[in-house]
N, C-alpha and C positions, 0 to 999 in steps of 0.2 A: 327420491328426488328432493323431498322437502328437507331431508337432513343436509343435503348439499347446500341448499339455500340458507339454511340456519347457520351453517359454518361460514359461508361467504358473507353473510350479513354481519357477523361479528367483526370481520375484517374490513368491511366496506361500509362504515357507519354514516358516511356522506349520503348514502341512498336514503336514509331516514332523516338525518340532520340537515342535509343540503350543503354541508361544508365539512372541512377537515379540522378536527380538534387542534387547537394551538399547541397542545402538549405534544402531538405527533409531528408537527411541522418543524419544531426546533429552531435552530439558527441557520440562516442562509450561508452558503459557501460559494466560492467561485465556480464550483462544479455545477450548481443549480442553474445558472444562467446558460452554461454550455449545453446542458440537456434541454432546457426550454428552447434554445435556438435550433434544436434538432426536431422539435415536435412535429413540424410540418414536412419533415423529410420521411420518405416512405421506408427507408432502410430500418432494420432491426437495431434498436439501441441497446447495447450490452454494457453493463457496469460490472467490473470485476474488482476484487479487493479483499483484504483480510476481514474476518468476522468483526463486527462491532465498530467498523470504521465509518459508518454513516450512510451506507447505501440505501437502506430502507427509508431513512429519514429524507434522503434526496427524492425518493419516489413520492413521499407524502407532500413534499414541497412542490413538485411538478403537478400532482393531482390538485393541490390547492390552487395553483395558477390556472390550470385548465378550467376549474369551476368558476373562480372569481374574476379572472382576466380575459379568458377566452370565451366564457359563457357556455361551456359544455354542460349538457344535462348530467347531473351526478350519476344517474343510473346507466350512462353510457361508459362509465369508468369502472373497470373491474380489476381488483388486486387479488392475487392468489399467493398465499405464503406457503411454500412447500416444506417449511419446517414444522407446520401444524400436522401432527400425526393423523388427525381425523380426516384431513382432505386427501391424505396419501392413498386412501383406499379406492379412490375414484380416478378414472382416466381423464385426460384433458377433454376428450370428446363428451364424456358424461357431464363434466363440469359445465362446459360451454352450452350443451343442450339444456341443462337446467336453468342456466342464466338466461338464455334467449326465450325460454318458455315463461319464466316467472318474473323476470326483472326488466328486460329491455327487448323490444321488438325491432329496435333500430339496427341496421346492418353495420354501421360504423361503431367500433368499440375501441376504447384505449385500454389495452390489456397489459397489466403490470405483473410479471412473473418473477416472484422473489425466491432466491436460492434455488434456481432451476436445476442445479446439478443432481438433485434428488429424483428427478424424473427421467425414466428410461426413454431413450429415443425422442427426447423433446425437440431436437433440432429437425428431425424428419417431419414432425407435426407442424412446426412453425414454417418450415419451407413450403409445405403443401398449401397452407393457408396464404402465405405470402405470394406464391406463384399463381394462385387462383384469384388473387386480388379481391379478397372477400371483405375488405373494409377494416381489417385489423391494423391498429397502430401499436406495434410491439415495443415494450420496454422490459428488459431482462437483467437480473442480477445473479451473480455466482461467486462463491468463495474458494474456487479452485481453478487456478489459471490453466493448467494443462488439461484438466478434465473438460473445461469449456472449449479450449482451443482445438483440441484433437477432435471434438465432436462438430464444431461449427466451421473449422478451417476449410473443409472441403464442401460440406453440405450447404453452408451459408456464405461461401465466398462471394464477395461482390454484393451481398445483401445485408451487411451489418456495419455498424459504426461502434467501436469499442472505446470506453473510457476507463482508465485504471484509477480507482479511488484509493487514497491513502488516508491515514489518520491525519489530524490537524497539523498543518505546517506551522512554523513560528510566525509567519506573516499572518496566518489565521488567528493565532493567539493574540498578536498585537491588535488586529482589527477588532476582535471581540473585547479587548480591554480599552477600546477608544483611543488607541495610539495609531497614528498613520505611519506605516512602514516605509512609504514612498518618500517621506520627508526626513528620513533618519539623519541626513547630513546637517539638518538645522534644528535638531531636537534641543531643548533646553537641558540643563544639567539635571533638573528634577525628572524630566521625561526619560532621559537616558538612564538614570539610576533605576526608575521604575521598570524600564525595559530590561535592564540587566537582571533585576530580580526575577522577572518573568522568564528570562532566558535560563537562569540557573534552575528554576523550577521545572522548565521544559526538559533540560538535560536530565533531570532526575526522574520526572514523572511521565514524560512523553506527551503524546497528543491524541489519545483516544477521547472522543467527545464526552463520553459518560464521566471520565475522570476529571476533565478540565471544567466542564460547565457546571457540574454539581459539587465540585471541590470535596469529593467524597472521602469521608474519614475512613471508609473501608476500601480505599483504592488498591492496596496490595492484595486483599482477598478477591476483589473483582477482576483484577488483572490476572491473578492466578487462575481464576475460573476461565477467563478467556483462553489462557494457554491450554488448559485441560480440554475445553470445547473444541479448539483447533485440532488438537492431537486426536481426541477420541471421535469427534463427529466428522471431521474432514479427512482423517487419515486411517485410523484404526478400523472404523466401521466400514470404510470403503475398501480398504486393501487387505484387511484381516491380518495386520501385522501384530507382532508381540508388543502389547501396550507398555510393559515395564521397560523393555529394551529401548523402544523409540523415545519414551519419556526421559530416560537417563541420557541418551545421546543428545536429545534436544536441549536439555538443561546444560550439558557440557558445551555444546556449540554456542548457546546464548551467553554462557559465562565468558567464553574465549573469543568474543567478537573482535574483529580486526586482526587477529593472529593468523599467521600462515597455517594452513591445515592440510595435511595429506591423508589420503585414505589408508596408507600403510601405517602411519602413526596412530590413527583411530583404530585400526584393526588390532594393534598391539594393546591399546587401552581397553577395548571392549570385547575383543575376541570374536567380532563379527567377521563373516566373509566379505571380500571386497564388493561383490555384487549386492549383497545385502545393505552394506553401507551406502553405496551409490543410490540404491533404490530409496532408502529411508530419507536421505538428505534431499533427493529429488521430490519426494512426497512433501517434505516440509517446505520446500520452495514452491511447489504447486499451491500449497495452502496459504502462501504469503507470510509464513512465519519468519522466514529468513531469505537472504539473498546470497548467492555464490558469485564472487568476483574473481575472474581468472587473470592469470599472467598474460601480459600483452605480448603477442608475437603474431607475425603474419601467417604463421603456420598453425592451423587448428590442432594438429597433432602435438606440437610443442606446448600450446596453451593447455591441453588436457593432461599432459604428462607432468606438469608443474603443480605444486600445492596451490590451493585457492584460498581466498579470504572469505570469511563468513561475517555477514552483518545482519542485524535483527531489524524487523519491520518497525519496532518502536522501542525507545529507551525504557519507558515505564514497564512494558511487558518483559523486557529483558531483565530489568532490575528485580522484578517480582519473583523470578525463578532462578537467578544466577546465584551460585555459591561463591561469594567474593570476600576478600579480606582487606580491601582498600576502596577508596572512592572511585577508582577507575576512570577518573575524569578524562584522561587522554583517549581512552577507548570510546567513551560515551560521546565526545564531541566528534570523533572520527565517524562514529555511527550516524550521527545527525547529518554530517556532510554527505555521507553516502546516500541516505534517505532523500535528502534535498536534491542531490544530483539525479536520482532516479525520478523524482517528481517532475523535475525540469525536462525529462525525456532524454537524458544524456546516455550515450553508450560509454561504459566505464570499465577500466581494467586497473591492475597495479603493474609495477614494473621493477625489475632489478637489473642493475648493470653487471658487467663482468667482475666487479669487485664486491658484488652482493649488496651494494647500496640500494636501498628501496625507496621508491616513489609510491606514496599512498594511492594516488588516483591519476590515471592517464585518461584523458577525455578525447574521444574520437568522433568525427562525423562520418558521413558516407565515404569521404575521400581520404582523410588523413587525421593524425593526431593534431589537435590544436591547443591543448592546454595540459600542463602537468601541475599537480597540487600536492603539497605536503600539509598535514594537520598536526599541530603541536599545542598542547595546553599551555605550557609555560616554556621559558628559555633559561632555566636555572643552570642546566648542565651545558657548559660551553662546548664540550667535546661532542655531545649529541647534536647541538645546533650546527656545529661545523660539518658534521656528517650529513645532516639533512640538506644543507646548502650545497654540498658537493654532489649529492644524489640528484637534486634538481638541476644543477648545471650540466651533469652528465646526461641527464634525460633531455634537456634542452638541446644539447649537441646532437644526440642520437636522432631526435625528431625534428631538428632544424627549426627551433623556436627561439624567439627573441626575448621571451620573459617567462619566469616561473612564479608560482604563487604559494605563499604560506598562509594558512588560516589558523588563528590562535585566539586564546582567551586572554593573552598578556596585554596589559595596558601600556606597558613600556617595553616594547620589543627592541632588541639590539640593532645596531646598524647592519645593513646587508649590502651586498653589491647592487649596483644600479639596475641590473637585469632580474632582481628578485624583489617582488612586491609582497609586503606583509599587510594583512587585513584582519581586523577583529572579526570573530565569528558573527557577532550581532550585525555588523555592517554587511558582511557577505550574505547572510540570510535575507537581509532586506533589499538586496540589489535585484 
């Protein structure tokens, strides 16, 4: 039991210091206040997201708020990090017994469970404590979407609130650079140029907090390590898949973001069975490494029968592992648009009309499609631009829309029909 307390004390230094180290609390994000607003809600607060996107830092920020703003006794706050191999030897009951005997006699405890996917039957343990109303206020993180969902979907239905955490958005980047994204329409030339510089860096390096805040000269090595950790810790160790094969497949998919991808073409390239390919890609999606975007059709069977498009969780992560022979600017800004649409909570698809003219993103709410979007880096090729306009107009007709949208990096876009709006990427990201 003394060993358990020693391990916990290393992670819960506020028991001794009375506060959370400034090094741990990092920089506030919009997510911070969302979680704080949930503190007094009894439901289990669950944060999901890719590794290293800042979930643990959010925990430290909430703990700091509990101590300094809410006045909670630091010893009533317990964080357990299940990536610590030493703590994995003990059950949750053993850990909590040691905590209540040696640290806090109080019945009310703010319990932060970090990377819970490593604990077998965690959801059953939480439900029992929750249903018995034993004074626990639960906060949970995990780096595997399906692993968490399939465990708490039934066991914790109606008992949880879930927030999906992403790497930094471009709005975050601007805020941390002392630029107000909300006032983008009235920026001075100097501010806009500074923002454009940040945008091009964001396109290349992405938004993982460690990379942005520390301007790390070892960014590529760090991002490459993130990639390996996601594959080996969240997929290979969990599902016992072939590490070499899944690494090669992941690198190929990350290289070919925004391209149409079919299982049959991948089978030809890699020699995997169709079921193996589907499983491997689903595992990558579970671990938040990538997203699959499906062809839009009201028939699920038709959606699944068509190729899908793959997008990466972060441009920097993608660029650290992709084998590319050009700047890939078009693919990278399309990837950023996809991430932003996901962060905004949109349901997104792609679409092709009967002439195989493609629309990059079709946005739908519960009722119907309400927006169609094309993404284009520049407009140097008049033939390509004409085809994109025609695709948008075809989609607008199909979905009965009055306007289509093109997002671009071009500062001097060509004239378009009145029902097509062109917006610079930086302005769209700030909206």
